[in-house]
PAKOL-177357 format. One record per residue: residue number from 1; x, y, z of N, C-alpha, C in turn. Coordinates in steps of 0.001 Angstrom, whole numbers. Each point is the difference from the previous one (the first is absolute). Example, Ala and Ser with C-alpha at 12.3 -4.5 7.8 and 13.67 -1.06 7.14 Angstrom:
BEGIN
rec num=1; n.px=13190; n.py=-5690; n.pz=7800; ca.px=-890; ca.py=1190; ca.pz=0; c.px=900; c.py=1200; c.pz=0
rec num=2; n.px=-350; n.py=1050; n.pz=-720; ca.px=820; ca.py=1190; ca.pz=60; c.px=-770; c.py=1090; c.pz=730
This chain:
BEGIN
rec num=1; n.px=37117; n.py=-16719; n.pz=41349; ca.px=-791; ca.py=-47; ca.pz=-1340; c.px=50; c.py=-1081; c.pz=-541
rec num=2; n.px=-850; n.py=-921; n.pz=-334; ca.px=175; ca.py=-1382; ca.pz=-761; c.px=168; c.py=262; c.pz=-1372
rec num=3; n.px=1043; n.py=-475; n.pz=-802; ca.px=79; ca.py=48; ca.pz=-1436; c.px=185; c.py=-1261; c.pz=-491
rec num=4; n.px=-492; n.py=-398; n.pz=-1262; ca.px=371; ca.py=-1192; ca.pz=-627; c.px=1109; c.py=155; c.pz=-1329
rec num=5; n.px=568; n.py=-891; n.pz=156; ca.px=1263; ca.py=37; ca.pz=-1129; c.px=62; c.py=-1519; c.pz=-445
rec num=6; n.px=643; n.py=-178; n.pz=-1240; ca.px=439; ca.py=-1245; ca.pz=-498; c.px=1142; c.py=-520; c.pz=1079
rec num=7; n.px=-188; n.py=-1376; n.pz=358; ca.px=890; ca.py=-553; ca.pz=700; c.px=1390; c.py=-242; c.pz=-686
rec num=8; n.px=1071; n.py=330; n.pz=839; ca.px=1466; ca.py=-218; ca.pz=-815; c.px=525; c.py=-1335; c.pz=746
rec num=9; n.px=943; n.py=-285; n.pz=-810; ca.px=710; ca.py=-1519; ca.pz=562; c.px=378; c.py=85; c.pz=1348
rec num=10; n.px=494; n.py=1344; n.pz=516; ca.px=509; ca.py=-35; ca.pz=1500; c.px=-1276; c.py=-122; c.pz=873
rec num=11; n.px=-1290; n.py=56; n.pz=-444; ca.px=-1048; ca.py=-219; ca.pz=682; c.px=-482; c.py=-1295; c.pz=292
rec num=12; n.px=511; n.py=-1022; n.pz=-614; ca.px=-380; ca.py=-1378; ca.pz=13; c.px=-229; c.py=-776; c.pz=1289
rec num=13; n.px=1141; n.py=229; n.pz=809; ca.px=57; ca.py=-456; ca.pz=1145; c.px=-1256; c.py=572; c.pz=1080
rec num=14; n.px=64; n.py=1207; n.pz=11; ca.px=-1224; ca.py=874; ca.pz=923; c.px=-1240; c.py=-463; c.pz=-625
rec num=15; n.px=-151; n.py=-302; n.pz=-1133; ca.px=-1493; ca.py=-533; ca.pz=-767; c.px=-183; c.py=-1284; c.pz=662
rec num=16; n.px=872; n.py=-712; n.pz=-32; ca.px=-73; ca.py=-1405; ca.pz=334; c.px=-620; c.py=-17; c.pz=1523
rec num=17; n.px=914; n.py=693; n.pz=836; ca.px=-400; ca.py=162; ca.pz=1495; c.px=-1339; c.py=375; c.pz=184
rec num=18; n.px=-412; n.py=1157; n.pz=-851; ca.px=-1355; ca.py=643; ca.pz=306; c.px=-991; c.py=-1177; c.pz=-403
rec num=19; n.px=160; n.py=-714; n.pz=-1034; ca.px=-1051; ca.py=-941; ca.pz=-515; c.px=166; c.py=-1169; c.pz=1039
rec num=20; n.px=1069; n.py=-388; n.pz=549; ca.px=-142; ca.py=-920; ca.pz=1238; c.px=-837; c.py=373; c.pz=786
rec num=21; n.px=302; n.py=1242; n.pz=616; ca.px=-571; ca.py=640; ca.pz=1323; c.px=-1578; c.py=100; c.pz=-364
rec num=22; n.px=-195; n.py=465; n.pz=-1219; ca.px=-1629; ca.py=317; ca.pz=-81; c.px=-803; c.py=-1307; c.pz=-265
rec num=23; n.px=744; n.py=-1140; n.pz=-506; ca.px=-913; ca.py=-1152; ca.pz=-248; c.px=228; c.py=-1140; c.pz=1145
rec num=24; n.px=1004; n.py=209; n.pz=800; ca.px=201; ca.py=-892; ca.pz=1117; c.px=-1306; c.py=-448; c.pz=861
rec num=25; n.px=-657; n.py=1144; n.pz=289; ca.px=-1304; ca.py=-405; ca.pz=792; c.px=-1163; c.py=-786; c.pz=-690
rec num=26; n.px=313; n.py=-322; n.pz=-1309; ca.px=-1127; ca.py=-959; ca.pz=-711; c.px=573; c.py=-1331; c.pz=-42
rec num=27; n.px=1221; n.py=-361; n.pz=349; ca.px=514; ca.py=-1305; ca.pz=-4; c.px=-870; c.py=-1114; c.pz=544
rec num=28; n.px=-640; n.py=248; n.pz=1360; ca.px=-674; ca.py=-721; ca.pz=698; c.px=-1398; c.py=-119; c.pz=-681
rec num=29; n.px=-392; n.py=1075; n.pz=-572; ca.px=-1514; ca.py=-196; ca.pz=-531; c.px=246; c.py=-846; c.pz=-1220
rec num=30; n.px=1066; n.py=300; n.pz=-883; ca.px=-208; ca.py=-842; ca.pz=-1201; c.px=737; c.py=-1322; c.pz=334
rec num=31; n.px=823; n.py=-180; n.pz=744; ca.px=665; ca.py=-1374; ca.pz=375; c.px=1410; c.py=-214; c.pz=-780
rec num=32; n.px=460; n.py=1206; n.pz=-563; ca.px=1435; ca.py=-9; ca.pz=-662; c.px=183; c.py=1275; c.pz=-372
rec num=33; n.px=1277; n.py=384; n.pz=-334; ca.px=257; ca.py=1453; ca.pz=-260; c.px=-681; c.py=223; c.pz=-1314
rec num=34; n.px=-750; n.py=1291; n.pz=61; ca.px=-584; ca.py=731; ca.pz=-1197; c.px=1133; c.py=1; c.pz=-1138
rec num=35; n.px=-506; n.py=-225; n.pz=-1291; ca.px=604; ca.py=-63; ca.pz=-1192; c.px=1090; c.py=1200; c.pz=-117
rec num=36; n.px=-471; n.py=1271; n.pz=387; ca.px=1012; ca.py=1136; ca.pz=-78; c.px=1293; c.py=-52; c.pz=920
rec num=37; n.px=37; n.py=-1071; n.pz=701; ca.px=1026; ca.py=-16; ca.pz=1037; c.px=1052; c.py=-960; c.pz=-622
rec num=38; n.px=-271; n.py=-383; n.pz=-1398; ca.px=981; ca.py=-832; ca.pz=-581; c.px=229; c.py=561; c.pz=-1504
rec num=39; n.px=-100; n.py=1293; n.pz=-161; ca.px=245; ca.py=739; ca.pz=-1163; c.px=1453; c.py=362; c.pz=-192
rec num=40; n.px=553; n.py=6; n.pz=-1127; ca.px=1224; ca.py=400; ca.pz=-191; c.px=-16; c.py=1546; c.pz=-353
rec num=41; n.px=-10; n.py=836; n.pz=961; ca.px=-27; ca.py=1494; ca.pz=-142; c.px=1126; c.py=655; c.pz=-675
rec num=42; n.px=1223; n.py=-535; n.pz=331; ca.px=1007; ca.py=586; ca.pz=-936; c.px=-291; c.py=-54; c.pz=-1535
rec num=43; n.px=-537; n.py=-1113; n.pz=-337; ca.px=-261; ca.py=-215; ca.pz=-1423; c.px=-1181; c.py=812; c.pz=-476
rec num=44; n.px=-926; n.py=208; n.pz=819; ca.px=-1275; ca.py=652; ca.pz=-240; c.px=408; c.py=1515; c.pz=-8
rec num=45; n.px=886; n.py=347; n.pz=820; ca.px=377; ca.py=1628; ca.pz=-53; c.px=684; c.py=345; c.pz=-1265
rec num=46; n.px=839; n.py=-1181; n.pz=-577; ca.px=780; ca.py=297; ca.pz=-1186; c.px=-943; c.py=117; c.pz=-1106
rec num=47; n.px=-1349; n.py=-525; n.pz=108; ca.px=-731; ca.py=216; ca.pz=-1229; c.px=-970; c.py=1275; c.pz=32
rec num=48; n.px=355; n.py=661; n.pz=1143; ca.px=-1161; ca.py=1134; ca.pz=112; c.px=-1220; c.py=-103; c.pz=595
rec num=49; n.px=-238; n.py=-1268; n.pz=503; ca.px=-1304; ca.py=-196; ca.pz=309; c.px=-300; c.py=517; c.pz=1751
rec num=50; n.px=1049; n.py=431; n.pz=735; ca.px=-108; ca.py=97; ca.pz=1380; c.px=31; c.py=1721; c.pz=238
rec num=51; n.px=-919; n.py=-14; n.pz=869; ca.px=113; ca.py=1714; ca.pz=268; c.px=-193; c.py=67; c.pz=1525
rec num=52; n.px=533; n.py=954; n.pz=529; ca.px=49; ca.py=-24; ca.pz=1493; c.px=-688; c.py=1427; c.pz=505
rec num=53; n.px=-641; n.py=-40; n.pz=1057; ca.px=-321; ca.py=1336; ca.pz=645; c.px=887; c.py=91; c.pz=1232
rec num=54; n.px=503; n.py=1242; n.pz=-173; ca.px=1151; ca.py=643; ca.pz=1240; c.px=-554; c.py=1146; c.pz=607
rec num=55; n.px=547; n.py=-153; n.pz=1302; ca.px=-493; ca.py=1122; ca.pz=720; c.px=1399; c.py=318; c.pz=1010
rec num=56; n.px=571; n.py=1145; n.pz=-311; ca.px=1216; ca.py=485; ca.pz=748; c.px=1094; c.py=-1183; c.pz=-64
rec num=57; n.px=318; n.py=-347; n.pz=-1275; ca.px=848; ca.py=-1145; ca.pz=-267; c.px=-294; c.py=-1393; c.pz=451
rec num=58; n.px=-1242; n.py=-200; n.pz=288; ca.px=-396; ca.py=-1430; ca.pz=896; c.px=-1002; c.py=-518; c.pz=-965
rec num=59; n.px=151; n.py=-1370; n.pz=-516; ca.px=-973; ca.py=-453; ca.pz=-744; c.px=-1289; c.py=-415; c.pz=905
rec num=60; n.px=-1108; n.py=415; n.pz=-567; ca.px=-1186; ca.py=-172; ca.pz=760; c.px=-1141; c.py=-703; c.pz=-883
rec num=61; n.px=609; n.py=-366; n.pz=-1267; ca.px=-1015; ca.py=-939; ca.pz=-684; c.px=615; c.py=-246; c.pz=-1308
rec num=62; n.px=-491; n.py=-998; n.pz=-786; ca.px=415; ca.py=-533; ca.pz=-1224; c.px=-1047; c.py=-344; c.pz=-728
rec num=63; n.px=77; n.py=-16; n.pz=-1352; ca.px=-954; ca.py=-543; ca.pz=-936; c.px=504; c.py=-499; c.pz=-1407
rec num=64; n.px=-363; n.py=-1133; n.pz=-331; ca.px=483; ca.py=-556; ca.pz=-1184; c.px=-1215; c.py=74; c.pz=-937
rec num=65; n.px=426; n.py=735; n.pz=-1220; ca.px=-793; ca.py=39; ca.pz=-1168; c.px=568; c.py=-526; c.pz=-1070
rec num=66; n.px=-818; n.py=-1026; n.pz=-831; ca.px=283; ca.py=-552; ca.pz=-1168; c.px=-1033; c.py=327; c.pz=-1028
rec num=67; n.px=647; n.py=738; n.pz=-1186; ca.px=-1081; ca.py=387; ca.pz=-1129; c.px=-243; c.py=-1497; c.pz=-780
rec num=68; n.px=-1366; n.py=101; n.pz=-160; ca.px=-494; ca.py=-1144; ca.pz=-999; c.px=-416; c.py=735; c.pz=-1214
rec num=69; n.px=-547; n.py=-896; n.pz=-899; ca.px=-554; ca.py=625; ca.pz=-1338; c.px=-893; c.py=1111; c.pz=231
rec num=70; n.px=-1052; n.py=-288; n.pz=801; ca.px=-1122; ca.py=991; ca.pz=233; c.px=-419; c.py=447; c.pz=1304
rec num=71; n.px=958; n.py=-377; n.pz=1071; ca.px=-71; ca.py=393; ca.pz=1337; c.px=1272; c.py=-75; c.pz=620
rec num=72; n.px=60; n.py=706; n.pz=1247; ca.px=1302; ca.py=-59; ca.pz=794; c.px=-393; c.py=-919; c.pz=1339
rec num=73; n.px=935; n.py=-972; n.pz=24; ca.px=-195; ca.py=-1032; ca.pz=1325; c.px=627; c.py=647; c.pz=994
rec num=74; n.px=-790; n.py=331; n.pz=1066; ca.px=766; ca.py=39; ca.pz=1372; c.px=358; c.py=-1128; c.pz=630
rec num=75; n.px=1191; n.py=-396; n.pz=-128; ca.px=296; ca.py=-1267; ca.pz=449; c.px=609; c.py=-229; c.pz=1467
rec num=76; n.px=62; n.py=1314; n.pz=481; ca.px=395; ca.py=-95; ca.pz=1536; c.px=-268; c.py=1300; c.pz=445
rec num=77; n.px=-420; n.py=285; n.pz=1353; ca.px=-225; ca.py=1329; ca.pz=778; c.px=492; c.py=-560; c.pz=1459
rec num=78; n.px=894; n.py=841; n.pz=423; ca.px=247; ca.py=-310; ca.pz=1334; c.px=381; c.py=1144; c.pz=863
rec num=79; n.px=-440; n.py=305; n.pz=1075; ca.px=219; ca.py=857; ca.pz=922; c.px=335; c.py=-443; c.pz=1435
rec num=80; n.px=1174; n.py=310; n.pz=704; ca.px=229; ca.py=-713; ca.pz=960; c.px=-842; c.py=530; c.pz=1309
rec num=81; n.px=-127; n.py=-904; n.pz=1056; ca.px=-1149; ca.py=103; ca.pz=911; c.px=207; c.py=1351; c.pz=763
rec num=82; n.px=1096; n.py=576; n.pz=133; ca.px=-14; ca.py=1241; ca.pz=737; c.px=-344; c.py=1347; c.pz=-868
rec num=83; n.px=-73; n.py=-422; n.pz=-1361; ca.px=-439; ca.py=1114; ca.pz=-833; c.px=-1519; c.py=-65; c.pz=-465
rec num=84; n.px=-628; n.py=-1194; n.pz=344; ca.px=-1293; ca.py=-88; ca.pz=-308; c.px=-989; c.py=953; c.pz=629
rec num=85; n.px=-999; n.py=252; n.pz=-994; ca.px=-1099; ca.py=977; ca.pz=684; c.px=358; c.py=1457; c.pz=-204
rec num=86; n.px=1287; n.py=303; n.pz=-819; ca.px=310; ca.py=1346; ca.pz=-138; c.px=-307; c.py=499; c.pz=-1316
rec num=87; n.px=-828; n.py=-974; n.pz=-934; ca.px=-243; ca.py=478; ca.pz=-1406; c.px=1063; c.py=-386; c.pz=-1096
rec num=88; n.px=1026; n.py=-951; n.pz=382; ca.px=1060; ca.py=-348; ca.pz=-782; c.px=-565; c.py=-843; c.pz=-1008
rec num=89; n.px=-899; n.py=-932; n.pz=463; ca.px=-392; ca.py=-932; ca.pz=-997; c.px=-882; c.py=509; c.pz=-901
rec num=90; n.px=-901; n.py=1010; n.pz=424; ca.px=-968; ca.py=666; ca.pz=-1001; c.px=956; c.py=934; c.pz=-955
rec num=91; n.px=1092; n.py=642; n.pz=460; ca.px=791; ca.py=859; ca.pz=-760; c.px=558; c.py=-1105; c.pz=-1117
rec num=92; n.px=655; n.py=-1067; n.pz=336; ca.px=468; ca.py=-781; ca.pz=-1015; c.px=-1112; c.py=-725; c.pz=-941
rec num=93; n.px=-1082; n.py=52; n.pz=236; ca.px=-1006; ca.py=-363; ca.pz=-796; c.px=-478; c.py=1035; c.pz=-1045
rec num=94; n.px=-32; n.py=1087; n.pz=556; ca.px=-9; ca.py=1313; ca.pz=-1038; c.px=873; c.py=147; c.pz=-778
rec num=95; n.px=1407; n.py=-334; n.pz=508; ca.px=1298; ca.py=70; ca.pz=-942; c.px=-308; c.py=-1054; c.pz=-1303
rec num=96; n.px=-643; n.py=-1142; n.pz=602; ca.px=103; ca.py=-1116; ca.pz=-1232; c.px=-1245; c.py=271; c.pz=-867
rec num=97; n.px=-903; n.py=754; n.pz=400; ca.px=-985; ca.py=325; ca.pz=-1096; c.px=390; c.py=1148; c.pz=-802
rec num=98; n.px=897; n.py=717; n.pz=553; ca.px=574; ca.py=1296; ca.pz=-799; c.px=921; c.py=-812; c.pz=-1030
rec num=99; n.px=833; n.py=-836; n.pz=571; ca.px=828; ca.py=-684; ca.pz=-1023; c.px=-450; c.py=-732; c.pz=-970
rec num=100; n.px=-1088; n.py=-782; n.pz=242; ca.px=-976; ca.py=-646; ca.pz=-822; c.px=-542; c.py=792; c.pz=-1236
rec num=101; n.px=-411; n.py=1426; n.pz=322; ca.px=-535; ca.py=657; ca.pz=-861; c.px=992; c.py=725; c.pz=-832
rec num=102; n.px=1270; n.py=176; n.pz=448; ca.px=1174; ca.py=570; ca.pz=-838; c.px=290; c.py=-1158; c.pz=-872
rec num=103; n.px=-37; n.py=-1253; n.pz=341; ca.px=230; ca.py=-1192; ca.pz=-1015; c.px=-887; c.py=-143; c.pz=-1112
rec num=104; n.px=-1271; n.py=784; n.pz=317; ca.px=-1025; ca.py=-104; ca.pz=-980; c.px=-1082; c.py=-1389; c.pz=218
rec num=105; n.px=177; n.py=-579; n.pz=1316; ca.px=-831; ca.py=-1066; ca.pz=267; c.px=-1338; c.py=562; c.pz=513
rec num=106; n.px=-1059; n.py=-1046; n.pz=179; ca.px=-1262; ca.py=532; ca.pz=309; c.px=-334; c.py=-821; c.pz=1403
rec num=107; n.px=899; n.py=-940; n.pz=363; ca.px=-352; ca.py=-663; ca.pz=1015; c.px=1271; c.py=-144; c.pz=1027
rec num=108; n.px=-303; n.py=32; n.pz=1259; ca.px=886; ca.py=-547; ca.pz=1147; c.px=-466; c.py=-1329; c.pz=438
rec num=109; n.px=860; n.py=-1084; n.pz=130; ca.px=-371; ca.py=-1258; ca.pz=528; c.px=839; c.py=-333; c.pz=1120
rec num=110; n.px=-450; n.py=-895; n.pz=1021; ca.px=907; ca.py=-498; ca.pz=1005; c.px=-794; c.py=-1384; c.pz=610
rec num=111; n.px=735; n.py=-607; n.pz=778; ca.px=-489; ca.py=-1099; ca.pz=748; c.px=648; c.py=171; c.pz=1404
rec num=112; n.px=-670; n.py=-762; n.pz=817; ca.px=424; ca.py=23; ca.pz=1481; c.px=-402; c.py=-1414; c.pz=523
rec num=113; n.px=573; n.py=-315; n.pz=854; ca.px=-403; ca.py=-1418; ca.pz=752; c.px=-1154; c.py=278; c.pz=798
rec num=114; n.px=-973; n.py=-1167; n.pz=-89; ca.px=-1316; ca.py=7; ca.pz=637; c.px=57; c.py=138; c.pz=1463
rec num=115; n.px=1169; n.py=-330; n.pz=585; ca.px=257; ca.py=40; ca.pz=1434; c.px=362; c.py=1497; c.pz=437
rec num=116; n.px=380; n.py=706; n.pz=-948; ca.px=259; ca.py=1390; ca.pz=339; c.px=-1235; c.py=890; c.pz=166
rec num=117; n.px=-740; n.py=-130; n.pz=974; ca.px=-1322; ca.py=415; ca.pz=9; c.px=30; c.py=1669; c.pz=-13
rec num=118; n.px=1064; n.py=639; n.pz=327; ca.px=53; ca.py=1129; ca.pz=156; c.px=177; c.py=805; c.pz=-1430
rec num=119; n.px=472; n.py=-728; n.pz=-867; ca.px=234; ca.py=428; ca.pz=-1435; c.px=-1603; c.py=-108; c.pz=-678
rec num=120; n.px=-608; n.py=-1289; n.pz=467; ca.px=-1404; ca.py=-88; ca.pz=-716; c.px=-831; c.py=1016; c.pz=396
rec num=121; n.px=237; n.py=815; n.pz=973; ca.px=-813; ca.py=1275; ca.pz=476; c.px=579; c.py=1350; c.pz=-650
rec num=122; n.px=1409; n.py=-69; n.pz=-131; ca.px=803; ca.py=1206; ca.pz=-296; c.px=-215; c.py=293; c.pz=-1516
rec num=123; n.px=178; n.py=-964; n.pz=-870; ca.px=-94; ca.py=331; ca.pz=-1498; c.px=-1458; c.py=240; c.pz=-408
rec num=124; n.px=-1054; n.py=-375; n.pz=429; ca.px=-1264; ca.py=567; ca.pz=-330; c.px=-232; c.py=1353; c.pz=428
rec num=125; n.px=597; n.py=240; n.pz=977; ca.px=-152; ca.py=1577; ca.pz=678; c.px=860; c.py=997; c.pz=-972
rec num=126; n.px=710; n.py=-662; n.pz=-799; ca.px=898; ca.py=898; ca.pz=-989; c.px=-531; c.py=-216; c.pz=-1377
rec num=127; n.px=-1161; n.py=-503; n.pz=-165; ca.px=-611; ca.py=-49; ca.pz=-1445; c.px=168; c.py=-1376; c.pz=-790
rec num=128; n.px=719; n.py=-989; n.pz=854; ca.px=125; ca.py=-1334; ca.pz=-865; c.px=-1129; c.py=-962; c.pz=203
rec num=129; n.px=-407; n.py=-713; n.pz=-1030; ca.px=-1015; ca.py=-887; ca.pz=4; c.px=357; c.py=-1567; c.pz=-43
rec num=130; n.px=-330; n.py=-876; n.pz=809; ca.px=516; ca.py=-1156; ca.pz=-102; c.px=-478; c.py=-725; c.pz=-1219
rec num=131; n.px=762; n.py=-570; n.pz=-883; ca.px=-263; ca.py=-780; ca.pz=-1232; c.px=-356; c.py=-1360; c.pz=218
rec num=132; n.px=949; n.py=-803; n.pz=622; ca.px=-101; ca.py=-1276; ca.pz=164; c.px=998; c.py=-538; c.pz=1255
rec num=133; n.px=-142; n.py=-1327; n.pz=200; ca.px=829; ca.py=-600; ca.pz=872; c.px=612; c.py=-1351; c.pz=-411
rec num=134; n.px=1310; n.py=-203; n.pz=347; ca.px=650; ca.py=-1196; ca.pz=-484; c.px=1055; c.py=-543; c.pz=667
rec num=135; n.px=352; n.py=-1335; n.pz=77; ca.px=1076; ca.py=-401; ca.pz=759; c.px=1081; c.py=-295; c.pz=-1081
rec num=136; n.px=1148; n.py=783; n.pz=378; ca.px=1263; ca.py=-48; ca.pz=-870; c.px=998; c.py=-377; c.pz=839
rec num=137; n.px=936; n.py=-813; n.pz=-634; ca.px=1120; ca.py=-420; ca.pz=874; c.px=-270; c.py=-462; c.pz=1544
rec num=138; n.px=-1070; n.py=-212; n.pz=386; ca.px=-263; ca.py=-436; ca.pz=1285; c.px=-631; c.py=1209; c.pz=736
rec num=139; n.px=-38; n.py=1189; n.pz=-571; ca.px=-609; ca.py=1013; ca.pz=703; c.px=-1354; c.py=580; c.pz=-782
rec num=140; n.px=-932; n.py=242; n.pz=1252; ca.px=-1284; ca.py=192; ca.pz=-322; c.px=5; c.py=1570; c.pz=-164
rec num=141; n.px=-239; n.py=405; n.pz=-1439; ca.px=128; ca.py=1337; ca.pz=-307; c.px=-1393; c.py=752; c.pz=-425
rec num=142; n.px=35; n.py=1210; n.pz=371; ca.px=-1064; ca.py=761; ca.pz=-405; c.px=316; c.py=1181; c.pz=-960
rec num=143; n.px=-659; n.py=-28; n.pz=-1430; ca.px=469; ca.py=970; ca.pz=-814; c.px=-823; c.py=1136; c.pz=-209
rec num=144; n.px=638; n.py=1111; n.pz=-216; ca.px=-797; ca.py=1310; ca.pz=61; c.px=425; c.py=756; c.pz=-1165
rec num=145; n.px=-997; n.py=954; n.pz=-463; ca.px=304; ca.py=885; ca.pz=-1112; c.px=-357; c.py=1385; c.pz=133
rec num=146; n.px=373; n.py=928; n.pz=-585; ca.px=-444; ca.py=1442; ca.pz=150; c.px=199; c.py=659; c.pz=-1173
rec num=147; n.px=-1049; n.py=536; n.pz=-587; ca.px=111; ca.py=817; ca.pz=-1233; c.px=610; c.py=1330; c.pz=113
rec num=148; n.px=946; n.py=358; n.pz=-803; ca.px=591; ca.py=1426; ca.pz=100; c.px=-724; c.py=841; c.pz=-683
């Protein structure tokens, strides 16, 4: 059974490995490593922003949530290839919505790379609406929002 918990400092290496594995297939499409592959996960874990999905002691997903004044930013969501299609991404999105409600915000926001076409189909199926597109730091990003 999959459970979600706050990441601990000793999860940092496993989170980084999971991120690298999950985002590696997009390198050729984007032409460079996706931004999440360059994030300092030990520092983020120390802030309490990183959560992990765990199944029988194995990390099967991760999500980074950053509170804003009126919204919760889903800064990263990753599920390794072997765990895709099992509902873990949807479970993590549901967790993010619950976390946002608990924080008293009315909106969940996220962005993804335009080349990650799977995400462009996934997020609208989960109730997200595309709000705009922009190029930031050389990445073509698609922004989404969901009212909580």
